[in-house]
VOROSE-949546 format. One record per residue (C-alpha): residue in one letter; y, z, x; residue number from 1. Coordinates in nm, 2 decimals. Layout:
N
a, Y, Z, X, NUM
...
//
This chain:
168
x, -0.62, -1.36, 0.92, 1
x, -0.91, -1.28, 0.69, 2
x, -0.79, -1.36, 0.34, 3
x, -0.91, -1.03, 0.21, 4
x, -0.71, -0.84, 0.47, 5
x, -0.41, -1.05, 0.37, 6
x, -0.46, -0.93, 0.01, 7
x, -0.51, -0.57, 0.11, 8
x, -0.20, -0.57, 0.33, 9
x, 0.00, -0.74, 0.05, 10
x, -0.13, -0.48, -0.20, 11
x, -0.02, -0.20, 0.03, 12
x, 0.33, -0.36, 0.08, 13
x, 0.36, -0.40, -0.30, 14
x, 0.26, -0.04, -0.35, 15
x, 0.53, 0.08, -0.10, 16
x, 0.79, -0.14, -0.27, 17
x, 0.69, -0.02, -0.61, 18
x, 0.69, 0.35, -0.51, 19
x, 1.03, 0.31, -0.33, 20
x, 1.18, 0.17, -0.66, 21
x, 1.02, 0.45, -0.87, 22
x, 1.16, 0.73, -0.66, 23
x, 1.49, 0.58, -0.55, 24
x, 1.78, 0.82, -0.61, 25
x, 1.58, 1.10, -0.78, 26
x, 1.68, 1.47, -0.76, 27
x, 1.45, 1.76, -0.69, 28
x, 1.46, 1.85, -1.06, 29
x, 1.34, 1.50, -1.15, 30
x, 1.07, 1.50, -0.88, 31
x, 0.94, 1.84, -1.01, 32
x, 0.95, 1.74, -1.38, 33
x, 0.62, 1.70, -1.55, 34
x, 0.56, 1.55, -1.90, 35
x, 0.31, 1.82, -1.99, 36
x, 0.16, 2.13, -1.83, 37
x, -0.16, 1.94, -1.75, 38
x, 0.02, 1.63, -1.63, 39
x, 0.13, 1.57, -1.27, 40
x, 0.49, 1.56, -1.16, 41
x, 0.63, 1.28, -0.93, 42
x, 0.62, 1.53, -0.64, 43
x, 0.25, 1.59, -0.71, 44
x, 0.18, 1.21, -0.72, 45
x, 0.37, 1.17, -0.39, 46
x, 0.17, 1.46, -0.23, 47
x, -0.15, 1.32, -0.35, 48
x, -0.07, 0.97, -0.22, 49
x, 0.04, 1.12, 0.12, 50
x, -0.27, 1.34, 0.16, 51
x, -0.52, 1.07, 0.06, 52
x, -0.36, 0.79, 0.27, 53
x, -0.34, 1.02, 0.57, 54
x, -0.70, 1.12, 0.54, 55
x, -0.82, 0.76, 0.50, 56
x, -0.60, 0.66, 0.80, 57
x, -0.73, 0.94, 1.01, 58
x, -1.09, 0.82, 0.95, 59
x, -1.02, 0.44, 0.97, 60
x, -0.76, 0.44, 1.26, 61
x, -1.00, 0.54, 1.53, 62
x, -1.27, 0.31, 1.40, 63
x, -1.04, 0.01, 1.39, 64
x, -0.88, 0.09, 1.72, 65
x, -1.20, 0.13, 1.91, 66
x, -1.42, -0.14, 1.74, 67
x, -1.52, -0.42, 1.97, 68
x, -1.38, -0.76, 1.88, 69
x, -1.66, -1.01, 1.83, 70
x, -1.66, -1.33, 2.04, 71
x, -1.69, -1.54, 1.73, 72
x, -1.47, -1.49, 1.42, 73
x, -1.66, -1.26, 1.18, 74
x, -1.75, -1.38, 0.83, 75
x, -1.47, -1.32, 0.57, 76
x, -1.49, -0.97, 0.42, 77
x, -1.66, -0.94, 0.08, 78
x, -1.70, -0.60, -0.09, 79
x, -2.05, -0.46, -0.11, 80
x, -2.20, -0.38, -0.45, 81
x, -2.11, -0.01, -0.41, 82
x, -1.77, -0.10, -0.27, 83
x, -1.69, -0.33, -0.57, 84
x, -1.78, -0.05, -0.81, 85
x, -1.58, 0.22, -0.63, 86
x, -1.28, -0.01, -0.59, 87
x, -1.29, -0.11, -0.96, 88
x, -1.32, 0.26, -1.06, 89
x, -1.02, 0.34, -0.84, 90
x, -0.81, 0.08, -1.02, 91
x, -0.91, 0.19, -1.37, 92
x, -0.98, 0.56, -1.35, 93
x, -0.77, 0.78, -1.57, 94
x, -0.91, 1.12, -1.46, 95
x, -0.67, 1.40, -1.39, 96
x, -0.50, 1.39, -1.05, 97
x, -0.66, 1.64, -0.81, 98
x, -0.40, 1.76, -0.58, 99
x, -0.44, 1.94, -0.25, 100
x, -0.07, 2.02, -0.27, 101
x, 0.10, 1.95, 0.05, 102
x, 0.42, 2.05, -0.13, 103
x, 0.64, 1.87, 0.12, 104
x, 1.01, 1.97, 0.07, 105
x, 1.10, 1.60, 0.10, 106
x, 0.79, 1.41, -0.01, 107
x, 0.93, 1.06, -0.05, 108
x, 0.95, 0.95, 0.32, 109
x, 0.62, 1.09, 0.41, 110
x, 0.44, 0.93, 0.12, 111
x, 0.60, 0.59, 0.19, 112
x, 0.51, 0.62, 0.56, 113
x, 0.15, 0.72, 0.49, 114
x, 0.11, 0.43, 0.25, 115
x, 0.27, 0.18, 0.48, 116
x, 0.05, 0.30, 0.77, 117
x, -0.26, 0.24, 0.57, 118
x, -0.14, -0.12, 0.50, 119
x, -0.08, -0.16, 0.88, 120
x, -0.44, -0.07, 0.94, 121
x, -0.54, -0.37, 0.74, 122
x, -0.34, -0.59, 0.97, 123
x, -0.49, -0.41, 1.28, 124
x, -0.84, -0.47, 1.14, 125
x, -0.80, -0.85, 1.16, 126
x, -1.08, -1.00, 1.37, 127
x, -1.32, -0.71, 1.31, 128
x, -1.65, -0.74, 1.12, 129
x, -1.53, -0.58, 0.80, 130
x, -1.87, -0.62, 0.64, 131
x, -2.04, -0.40, 0.90, 132
x, -2.18, -0.11, 0.72, 133
x, -2.06, 0.24, 0.79, 134
x, -2.19, 0.54, 0.61, 135
x, -2.15, 0.50, 0.31, 136
x, -1.90, 0.21, 0.31, 137
x, -1.78, -0.07, 0.54, 138
x, -1.43, -0.07, 0.70, 139
x, -1.33, -0.34, 0.45, 140
x, -1.46, -0.15, 0.15, 141
x, -1.29, 0.17, 0.27, 142
x, -0.95, -0.01, 0.33, 143
x, -0.98, -0.17, -0.02, 144
x, -1.07, 0.16, -0.18, 145
x, -0.79, 0.35, -0.01, 146
x, -0.52, 0.10, -0.12, 147
x, -0.67, 0.08, -0.48, 148
x, -0.66, 0.46, -0.49, 149
x, -0.30, 0.49, -0.37, 150
x, -0.19, 0.21, -0.61, 151
x, -0.34, 0.39, -0.90, 152
x, -0.13, 0.69, -0.82, 153
x, 0.18, 0.47, -0.78, 154
x, 0.11, 0.35, -1.13, 155
x, 0.07, 0.72, -1.24, 156
x, 0.41, 0.79, -1.09, 157
x, 0.56, 0.50, -1.28, 158
x, 0.42, 0.65, -1.61, 159
x, 0.59, 0.98, -1.53, 160
x, 0.92, 0.81, -1.44, 161
x, 0.91, 0.60, -1.76, 162
x, 0.83, 0.89, -1.99, 163
x, 1.08, 0.91, -2.27, 164
x, 1.16, 1.27, -2.19, 165
x, 1.21, 1.21, -1.82, 166
x, 1.53, 1.40, -1.72, 167
x, 1.83, 1.17, -1.64, 168
//
């Protein structure tokens, strides 16, 4: 397996495990609680993770599934200049969460499935030329960006859960 795909897949698995631990045993009241009017709740974090992962997967799934497998193993994936910058920004950005509000009545399983599915696409992409440019990013850049984005919101969910005023 391409070493970068192994890291992407491991990052996705770690994000699923972290998110599972964060939301384990929470009530609806706890999921809906927000530390401030302008801050997201855990349910909003879950909705955002779900929507973004599902949108990335909807775009990447068909590309990965229909891409021809090269006769020779492709070069290991390396992020492009634009990809590196976007991935770094996704890991460090502190901008306010923009939600499209799925408002799923039971957001936990769907968010975990969406995140795990995205990680599964990394495994399915093994053997593809991940450096092949798409518009505007390559498959490898897009997979890396998607997992970095989801991971950032898992961290954001951890911040909400660890807030001193979080309801017990």
